[in-house]
C-alpha positions as CSV (number, residue, x, y, z in Angstrom):
1,M,14.6,-11.3,2.7
2,L,14.9,-11.5,-1.1
3,V,13.7,-8.4,-2.9
4,I,11.4,-9.3,-5.8
5,G,10.0,-5.8,-6.6
6,Y,9.2,-2.3,-5.3
7,C,6.9,0.6,-6.1
8,K,7.6,4.2,-5.1
9,L,4.5,6.2,-4.4
10,T,3.1,9.1,-2.4
11,S,1.2,8.6,0.9
12,K,-2.2,10.2,1.6
13,K,-0.3,12.9,3.5
14,G,1.7,13.7,0.4
15,L,4.9,12.1,1.7
16,P,7.1,10.0,-0.6
17,M,7.3,6.3,0.3
18,A,7.8,2.9,-1.2
19,K,6.4,-0.6,-0.9
20,V,9.0,-3.3,-1.3
21,Q,7.9,-6.9,-1.9
22,C,10.2,-9.6,-0.4
23,V,10.2,-13.3,-0.2
24,R,11.1,-15.0,3.0
25,D,10.9,-18.4,4.7
26,Y,8.1,-18.9,7.3
27,T,9.3,-18.6,10.8
28,P,9.1,-21.5,13.2
29,E,6.4,-19.6,15.1
30,E,4.3,-19.2,12.0
31,V,4.7,-22.9,11.2
32,A,3.6,-23.9,14.7
33,R,0.6,-21.5,14.7
34,L,-0.8,-21.9,11.2
35,D,-2.9,-24.8,10.1
36,G,-0.8,-25.6,7.0
37,V,2.3,-23.9,5.7
38,G,4.2,-24.5,2.4
39,G,6.6,-22.7,0.2
40,S,7.7,-19.2,1.0
41,C,5.9,-16.0,2.3
42,V,5.7,-12.8,0.3
43,E,5.8,-9.8,2.6
44,D,5.3,-6.0,1.9
45,I,7.9,-3.8,3.6
46,W,7.1,0.0,3.8
47,I,10.1,2.3,3.4
48,Y,10.0,6.1,4.0
49,Q,12.5,9.0,3.7
50,P,15.5,9.2,4.0
51,L,15.9,5.6,2.8
52,L,14.1,5.8,-0.5
53,D,17.2,6.6,-2.5
54,K,18.6,3.2,-1.6
55,L,15.9,1.5,-3.7
56,T,17.1,1.2,-7.3
57,P,16.5,-1.5,-10.0
58,A,19.9,-3.0,-8.8
59,C,18.3,-4.1,-5.5
60,I,16.0,-6.6,-7.3
61,S,17.0,-10.2,-6.6
62,K,19.3,-9.1,-3.7
63,E,19.0,-9.9,0.0
64,M,17.7,-6.9,1.9
65,L,19.0,-6.5,5.4
66,I,16.9,-4.3,7.7
67,T,18.1,-2.4,10.7
68,A,15.3,-1.3,13.1
69,A,15.0,0.6,16.4
70,W,12.4,1.9,18.7
71,Q,11.3,5.4,17.8
72,N,8.5,7.3,19.5
73,G,7.2,4.1,21.1
74,R,7.2,1.9,18.0
75,M,9.6,-0.1,15.9
76,A,10.8,1.7,12.8
77,I,13.2,0.8,10.0
78,T,16.3,3.0,10.4
79,D,18.5,1.5,7.6
80,I,18.4,-0.9,4.8
81,N,21.3,-2.6,2.9
82,F,21.5,-5.0,0.1
83,K,23.9,-7.9,-0.5
């Protein structure tokens, strides 16, 4: 996913977090399910500690690679890298 912007903020619980806006292609499943699809999809990705320090102005316009794993019964982002 191509990073086009991010915003660091504080959650309602007072925890630091960030919203990262990314551009990606629609998946084949989305194309089959949706009535009409064109262009690209913009998606918000929520990032929490301890990964926040990886978000810098240098990550804009780079591909974000996400590593995720099951934690406490749900999928959670465990690492992010940029190339």
